C-alpha positions, 0 to 999 in steps of 0.5 A, spaced: 518 460 504 520 467 502 514 468 498 509 465 504 513 469 509 512 476 505 504 474 504 503 473 511 507 479 513 503 483 508 496 480 510 498 482 517 499 489 515 493 489 511 489 487 518 493 492 522 491 497 518 484 496 517 484 495 525 487 502 526 481 505 521 476 501 524 477 502 532 481 509 532 477 515 533 483 520 531 483 522 524 491 522 523 491 515 526 486 513 521 490 516 515 496 512 518 492 506 518 490 506 511 497 507 509 499 501 513 494 497 509 496 500 503 503 498 504 501 491 506 497 490 499 504 492 496 507 487 499 502 482 497 502 484 490 510 483 490 510 477 493 504 474 488 508 476 482 515 473 485 517 467 481 523 463 484 529 462 480 528 468 475 531 474 474 529 481 474 526 483 467 532 486 464 534 484 457 541 485 456 547 480 455 546 475 460 538 474 458 537 473 451 531 476 448 529 469 445 529 466 452 527 472 456 520 469 457 522 463 461 528 467 465 525 473 467 520 475 472 513 478 470 514 486 470 507 487 470 506 486 478 512 491 479 509 496 475 502 496 478 506 496 485 510 502 483 503 506 480 500 504 487 505 507 491 505 513 487 497 513 488 497 512 495 502 517 497 497 522 493 491 520 497 495 520 503 497 527 502 490 529 500 487 525 506 492 529 511 490 536 507 483 534 509 484 533 516 488 539 517 482 543 514 477 540 519 482 541 525 482 548 523 475 549 523 473 545 529 480 544 533 478 537 534 481 531 531 476 526 534 471 523 528 465 523 533 466 531 533 464 531 526 456 529 526 453 535 522 454 531 515 451 525 517 444 523 513 
């Protein structure tokens, strides 16, 4: 039940993020849409890696090394999400830096004002 809810919320966040990127003309709102879609993707990845009834992937006195494979959750999706969060923050910072530089050049955040780079 909880996994299905997390998957649904993640999918909704991804759709909201893509909708924001595709329908908004303000570049800051577009970057925000990308960030929302990334958050939804992180939630989906965590929900896919969750296995009911298992514990965190820490081997200590409560979980013996011999039976760890059947008692703990796979740590790879968690590690991938942590890496994706770091990469996402860096990409969002880079995109916002581009937006600030473009705003300083043209004094506009509307994407339609930047047509000189079209093919």
